C-alpha positions as CSV (number, residue, x, y, z in Angstrom):
1,M,-13.4,21.8,-6.5
2,K,-15.4,18.6,-7.1
3,I,-13.1,16.0,-8.0
4,L,-13.6,12.4,-8.8
5,V,-11.1,9.9,-8.4
6,T,-11.0,6.4,-10.1
7,G,-8.6,3.6,-8.6
8,A,-9.2,4.9,-5.3
9,T,-9.2,1.1,-3.5
10,G,-5.8,0.9,-5.3
11,K,-2.2,1.2,-3.5
12,V,-2.0,5.0,-5.2
13,G,-5.6,5.8,-4.5
14,S,-6.5,5.0,-1.1
15,R,-3.6,7.1,0.0
16,L,-4.6,9.8,-2.1
17,V,-8.3,10.2,-1.3
18,P,-7.7,10.8,2.0
19,R,-5.3,13.6,2.2
20,L,-7.4,14.9,-0.9
21,L,-10.2,14.9,2.1
22,A,-7.9,16.6,4.7
23,K,-7.8,19.4,2.6
24,G,-11.0,20.0,2.0
25,Y,-11.9,18.6,-1.7
26,D,-15.2,17.0,-2.7
27,V,-14.2,13.7,-3.2
28,S,-16.1,10.9,-5.4
29,I,-14.5,7.8,-6.4
30,L,-15.9,5.7,-9.5
31,V,-15.7,1.9,-7.6
32,R,-17.1,-1.1,-9.2
33,D,-18.0,-2.8,-5.6
34,R,-18.8,-0.4,-3.1
35,S,-18.0,-2.6,0.0
36,K,-14.2,-2.4,-0.9
37,A,-14.5,1.1,-0.7
38,T,-16.3,1.4,3.0
39,E,-13.2,3.0,4.7
40,L,-13.0,5.9,2.2
41,I,-16.7,6.7,2.3
42,G,-16.5,6.4,6.2
43,L,-13.9,9.3,5.4
44,G,-16.5,11.4,3.3
45,A,-15.7,10.4,-0.2
46,K,-18.8,9.6,-2.3
47,A,-18.8,6.5,-4.0
48,I,-19.9,6.0,-7.6
49,T,-20.5,2.8,-9.1
50,G,-19.2,2.4,-12.6
51,D,-16.8,0.3,-14.6
52,L,-13.7,1.5,-17.0
53,Y,-15.0,-1.8,-19.1
54,E,-18.6,-0.2,-19.5
55,P,-18.3,3.4,-21.2
56,S,-22.4,3.6,-20.7
57,T,-21.3,3.6,-16.7
58,L,-18.8,6.7,-17.3
59,P,-21.2,9.7,-18.3
60,P,-23.2,9.8,-15.1
61,A,-19.7,9.1,-12.9
62,V,-17.9,12.6,-14.8
63,A,-21.1,14.5,-14.5
64,G,-20.8,17.8,-12.5
65,M,-17.0,17.2,-11.8
66,D,-14.5,20.0,-12.0
67,A,-11.7,17.5,-12.6
68,V,-11.0,13.9,-12.7
69,I,-7.7,12.4,-11.3
70,H,-7.4,9.1,-13.3
71,L,-5.4,6.5,-11.5
72,A,-7.1,3.5,-12.1
73,A,-4.8,0.8,-14.1
74,L,-3.7,-2.9,-14.3
75,F,0.3,-2.9,-14.1
76,R,3.0,-5.3,-15.4
77,T,3.0,-7.6,-13.2
78,F,-0.3,-9.0,-14.6
79,T,-0.2,-11.7,-17.5
80,D,-3.9,-10.5,-18.9
81,N,-2.3,-8.0,-21.8
82,D,-5.6,-7.8,-23.2
83,G,-7.1,-6.5,-20.1
84,I,-4.3,-4.4,-19.4
85,I,-4.7,-2.8,-22.9
86,K,-8.3,-2.6,-22.4
87,T,-7.9,-0.9,-19.1
88,N,-5.0,1.4,-19.1
89,R,-5.5,2.8,-23.1
90,E,-9.5,2.3,-24.0
91,G,-10.8,2.5,-20.6
92,S,-8.4,5.8,-20.0
93,I,-9.9,7.0,-23.5
94,A,-13.4,6.3,-22.5
95,L,-13.3,8.2,-19.4
96,A,-11.3,11.3,-20.8
97,Q,-14.4,11.7,-23.8
98,A,-17.0,11.1,-21.7
99,A,-15.1,14.5,-19.0
100,Q,-14.5,16.2,-22.1
101,E,-18.4,15.8,-23.0
102,A,-19.9,16.3,-19.9
103,G,-17.6,19.4,-19.2
104,V,-15.0,18.6,-16.7
105,K,-12.2,21.2,-16.9
106,R,-9.0,19.2,-15.7
107,F,-8.4,15.6,-16.5
108,V,-4.8,14.1,-14.4
109,F,-4.0,11.3,-16.2
110,T,-0.9,9.3,-14.1
111,S,0.8,7.1,-16.6
112,T,4.3,5.6,-15.3
113,S,8.3,6.3,-15.6
114,N,8.3,2.6,-17.3
115,V,7.8,4.2,-20.6
116,Y,11.4,4.9,-20.7
117,G,13.8,2.8,-22.3
118,S,17.5,2.7,-21.9
119,G,20.6,4.6,-24.1
120,Y,19.3,8.3,-23.2
121,R,22.7,8.8,-21.8
122,R,21.0,11.0,-19.1
123,P,18.2,10.8,-17.0
124,A,15.0,10.4,-19.0
125,R,13.2,13.5,-19.7
126,E,9.5,14.0,-20.8
127,D,10.2,14.6,-24.3
128,E,12.9,11.8,-24.7
129,Q,11.6,8.8,-27.4
130,V,9.5,6.2,-26.0
131,D,8.2,3.1,-28.0
132,I,4.5,2.7,-28.3
133,N,5.5,-1.1,-29.5
134,D,7.5,-2.0,-26.2
135,P,6.7,-5.7,-25.7
136,R,5.9,-4.9,-22.0
137,A,2.0,-4.4,-22.3
138,Y,2.0,-2.3,-19.0
139,A,4.1,0.0,-20.7
140,S,2.8,0.0,-24.6
141,S,-0.7,0.3,-22.8
142,K,0.2,3.8,-21.0
143,I,1.7,5.2,-24.1
144,A,-0.9,4.6,-26.0
145,A,-3.2,6.6,-23.6
146,E,-0.4,9.2,-23.1
147,R,-0.5,10.1,-27.2
148,E,-4.4,9.8,-27.5
149,L,-5.2,12.5,-24.6
150,I,-2.0,14.5,-25.5
151,S,-4.4,14.4,-28.8
152,M,-7.3,15.2,-27.4
153,H,-5.8,18.2,-25.9
154,Q,-4.5,19.1,-29.1
155,N,-7.4,18.9,-31.2
156,Q,-10.2,19.6,-29.0
157,S,-8.5,21.9,-26.4
158,F,-9.1,19.3,-23.6
159,D,-7.2,20.3,-20.7
160,V,-5.2,17.1,-20.0
161,R,-2.0,16.9,-17.8
162,V,0.0,13.5,-17.3
163,L,1.9,12.3,-14.7
164,R,4.8,9.9,-15.1
165,L,4.9,7.9,-11.8
166,G,8.4,6.9,-10.2
167,F,8.7,3.8,-8.0
168,V,5.8,4.8,-5.5
169,Y,6.4,3.5,-2.0
170,G,5.9,4.9,1.7
171,D,2.6,4.5,4.1
172,N,2.5,0.8,4.6
173,D,2.5,0.3,0.7
174,P,3.5,-3.5,0.1
175,H,5.0,-2.6,-3.0
176,I,8.6,-2.9,-2.0
177,A,8.0,-6.3,-0.6
178,E,6.1,-7.3,-4.0
179,I,9.2,-6.2,-6.7
180,I,12.3,-7.4,-5.0
181,P,11.1,-11.4,-6.3
182,Y,10.2,-9.6,-9.8
183,I,14.0,-8.3,-9.6
184,G,15.3,-12.0,-8.8
185,K,13.1,-13.1,-11.5
186,L,14.3,-10.6,-14.4
187,K,17.8,-11.2,-13.2
188,M,17.7,-7.3,-13.3
189,H,22.0,-5.9,-12.4
190,S,22.3,-5.0,-8.9
191,G,23.8,-1.8,-9.9
192,S,20.9,-0.7,-12.1
193,R,18.9,2.1,-10.0
194,M,15.4,2.8,-9.3
195,H,13.7,6.2,-8.9
196,M,11.5,6.2,-6.3
197,V,8.3,8.2,-5.2
198,H,6.9,8.5,-1.9
199,H,3.0,8.5,-1.8
200,L,3.3,12.3,0.4
201,D,5.3,13.5,-2.9
202,V,2.3,11.7,-5.2
203,A,0.1,13.5,-3.5
204,Q,2.0,16.8,-3.6
205,A,2.5,16.4,-7.0
206,L,-1.0,15.6,-8.5
207,I,-2.5,18.9,-6.4
208,L,0.0,20.9,-8.0
209,L,-1.0,19.8,-11.2
210,L,-5.0,20.1,-10.0
211,N,-4.2,23.6,-9.3
212,T,-1.4,25.3,-11.4
213,E,-3.3,26.9,-14.6
214,G,-1.2,26.8,-17.9
215,L,0.1,23.2,-17.6
216,D,-2.6,22.1,-20.4
217,G,-1.2,19.1,-22.3
218,E,1.8,19.0,-20.5
219,I,3.7,15.6,-19.5
220,F,5.7,15.6,-16.5
221,N,8.2,13.3,-14.0
222,V,8.0,13.2,-10.7
223,A,10.5,11.0,-8.4
224,D,12.3,11.9,-5.4
225,D,16.0,13.3,-5.1
226,A,18.2,10.4,-5.1
227,P,17.6,7.3,-7.3
228,I,18.6,4.3,-5.3
229,T,20.4,1.1,-6.4
230,L,18.3,-2.4,-6.6
231,Y,21.1,-3.5,-4.3
232,E,20.8,-1.0,-1.8
233,L,16.8,-1.6,-1.7
234,A,17.3,-5.4,-1.2
235,H,19.7,-5.0,1.2
236,S,17.9,-2.4,3.3
237,V,15.0,-4.9,3.6
238,G,16.4,-8.1,4.2
239,Q,16.2,-9.5,0.7
240,M,19.7,-10.0,-0.8
241,E,19.5,-13.7,-1.2
242,G,19.0,-15.1,-4.7
243,T,18.1,-11.8,-5.9
244,F,21.1,-10.9,-7.6
245,G,23.8,-13.6,-9.9
246,I,27.1,-13.9,-8.4
247,D,28.2,-13.5,-12.2
248,E,27.2,-10.2,-13.4
249,G,28.9,-8.1,-15.7
250,P,29.0,-4.5,-16.2
251,L,26.2,-2.5,-15.9
252,D,25.4,-1.3,-19.7
253,D,23.1,2.0,-19.0
254,P,23.7,3.8,-15.4
255,F,20.9,6.0,-16.0
256,Q,18.3,3.7,-17.1
257,G,15.6,3.8,-14.8
258,V,16.1,7.4,-13.6
259,Q,14.4,10.2,-14.7
260,D,14.8,14.3,-14.8
261,I,12.3,15.7,-12.4
262,S,13.5,19.3,-13.3
263,K,10.3,20.5,-15.3
264,L,8.0,19.7,-12.7
265,R,10.5,21.2,-10.0
266,N,10.6,24.6,-12.7
267,R,7.0,24.3,-13.6
268,T,5.0,24.1,-10.3
269,G,7.5,24.2,-7.3
270,F,7.6,21.1,-6.5
271,R,9.9,20.1,-4.1
272,P,10.1,16.5,-2.6
273,L,8.6,16.2,0.8
274,V,10.4,12.9,1.2
275,P,13.9,13.5,-0.8
276,S,15.3,9.7,-0.5
277,Y,14.3,6.2,0.6
278,F,16.8,6.5,3.5
279,V,15.1,9.9,4.7
280,A,11.7,7.7,4.1
281,R,13.4,4.8,6.3
282,D,14.9,7.0,9.2
283,L,11.2,8.9,9.9
284,D,9.7,5.4,9.6
285,I,6.9,6.1,7.0
286,L,8.1,3.0,4.8
């Protein structure tokens, strides 16, 4: 299978591409700067120069591909809201349109659990109401992209699959160290939970979506079996000081931040290889 991966030099892509190559996939990567992809090229990935901001560069990138895994995104910690929207929504749709016109058979879009709000009174399922006007540009741009991609499936029979990632970590990813100051800045409650997913399981889920028939136009959550409290996470990495206030009230929504992953389990046979953060810590694969 010939696969184009975007965002290959990012946190997820740089850990996914070697796993795809090790499994024998023919992997091309869309890059703006080849020099940043030297390691992946050395492993066997083929670099294609292109830019989501320049739609004219996308048709040559998707030509001849069997599938696209679209990882590239600007994240919630960025303050460039216009850039976030341009990348996450406009760039995603331009890439999908180019792929559809080129006859690409499957398009896997990585979204985020950040699309969910609160008040569901249960772990968030894929069919929950999400707010396309969410003031967080990262979340709203991902929701908008999801909707337009699903519309492409409904109206043009384009095989789109959407994977909403929990908080991704592991494989020496600095994501955890980066998120702790963000928790303090937003004054998040120490009892709030974060549903995490190790890079091993991101790769497992993406490969399942690549190869499982009958999932066209579907959205799936992916996370581990044991959402962790922010207190436990901060304590485990020794960053408690200044992270939480001393006058916290009660936790408003005990289900906020928790996803239901039963759909992915039931439809694909997914089982987390790393069922919890503490397992990853004990196995020294953080």
